[in-house]
N, C-alpha and C positions, 0 to 999 in steps of 0.2 A: 396552571398548565402542567400536565403530567410529563415526566421524562420519557422520551422515546429514543432508544438506541438507533444509531445510524445504520448499523448492520447487525445481523443476528450473530449471537455467540455460537460458536460451533458446539454441537452436541457431543458430550463426552460419553464413552461407553458406560453403561450402567453396571454396577457390581451386582452380583447375585447375593444381595444383602441378607435375605431371609436365611439362607443356608449357612452364611458366615456368622450369624448371630445365635446359633444354637446353644452355645455355652454361656450366653448372657442372660442372667436370671434376675438381676436387680433393676436394670434400666426400665423405666416405664411402669414400675410397680411400687406400691407403698413399701417402704423399708424403715427399719429402725437402725440407729447407729449401734454397731456391736459394742459390747462392753469390754472386750479385750481384742488385741490384734490376732490372737489365735482363732477367735470366732469370726473375724472378718474374712471375706472372700474377695481377693483380687481377681478380676476377670479380664480377659483379653479377647480381641477380635483380630482376624487376619489383616496384616498390613496390606493396604490397597496398592502400594508401589514397592514391593520387596526388592526389585532390581535396582532401585535408586537409593543412594545414601542421602538422608535428610534428617534434620534435627527437630525433635518435638520438645517443647519447654513448658513447664507448669510452674506457677507460683502459688503457694498455699500460705497466705499471710496470717491465718488465724490458728496455727497449730498450738496445741496446749498439751502438756503432760505435767508431772510434778517431780520434785527432787525425792529420790528414794530415802534420803537420810532425814532432811528437815521437813519434808512434805509441803514445802513452799511451791506455789505454781511456777511453771516455766512457760514462757510464751516465745514463739519463734515464727519466723517465716521459713518455710521449707521450699527450696527450689530444686526442681528435678529437670534434668536435661538428658535426653537420650537419642541415640540413633537406632531406630528399630530394625530388627531383622525380619522375622516372619510374623511377629505379633505386636500389637499396640495395646496399651492399657485402656480399659473402659473407664471414663472419668467418674461416673457415679460410684463405682466400686472403689476407686482411688480415694474419693472424698470420704466414704464410709470407713475405709481402712485407716486413713489418717485421723479421723475422728475417734477411732477406737483407742487411741493413746491417751485420751483426756483423763482417764482415771488410772493411769499407769505411772508407777514410780520408776523412773528410768533416767540414767545419766545422759547428758547431751551427746556424748560420743557414742554411746550404745544405741540410742534411738536413731541417730543418723545412719549408722552402719546397718542397723536392723532394717530400716526402710530400703536401703540399697539392696541388701541380701534378698529380701522378700520380693522386690520387683524383679531382680535379675532371675530368681528362681521361676517366676511366672512368664516373663517375657523373653529371656535369653537374648538381650539386645546386643548389637555390635559394640556399643559403648554407652556408658551411663555415668552421670555425676549427680550426687545428691548433696545439697548444701543445707545445713541446719544453721540458720542465722538467729541466734537466741538473744532475747532482750537482756538489757543490763540487769544483773541481780548481784547485790553485794558489791557494787562498784566495778564489776567486771563483765565485759561483753564477750560472748563466746561465739565463734564461727567454726563449724566443723564441716570439712569437705571430704567426702568419700567417693572414690571412683572405681569403675570397673571397665576393663577392655576385654572383649572376647578373645580367647587364645587363637 
């Protein structure tokens, strides 16, 4: 027996999505992971509710980079939480951007702050936190938290 709602859900106003997606070039198209963060293109779309403060959270459990000194791999869970202002990050571009660190020699502290800086530059959020929760290596676990608040 199929589920039938007892009353209709009110229809929400439709966004003019085609015009708001003009800067989105990677979504819905075949793409390759950029080889460096400089090659990666973070993309954004207009916040559908800019008058409201709300939080968007992402968890990226398969982040990889490597130590610039020993060249040993570093594995981390990157957690991003932000309150958007006028723009929201497009998820495929974020995935490709994070994947571009795979072959980068970079310290935990540097990569966590780089991710925050790059996202803030594109989105100009009201508030953002990036947490790099790195796996144990050499008997030490590292968690780096970088935050930004719009002045």
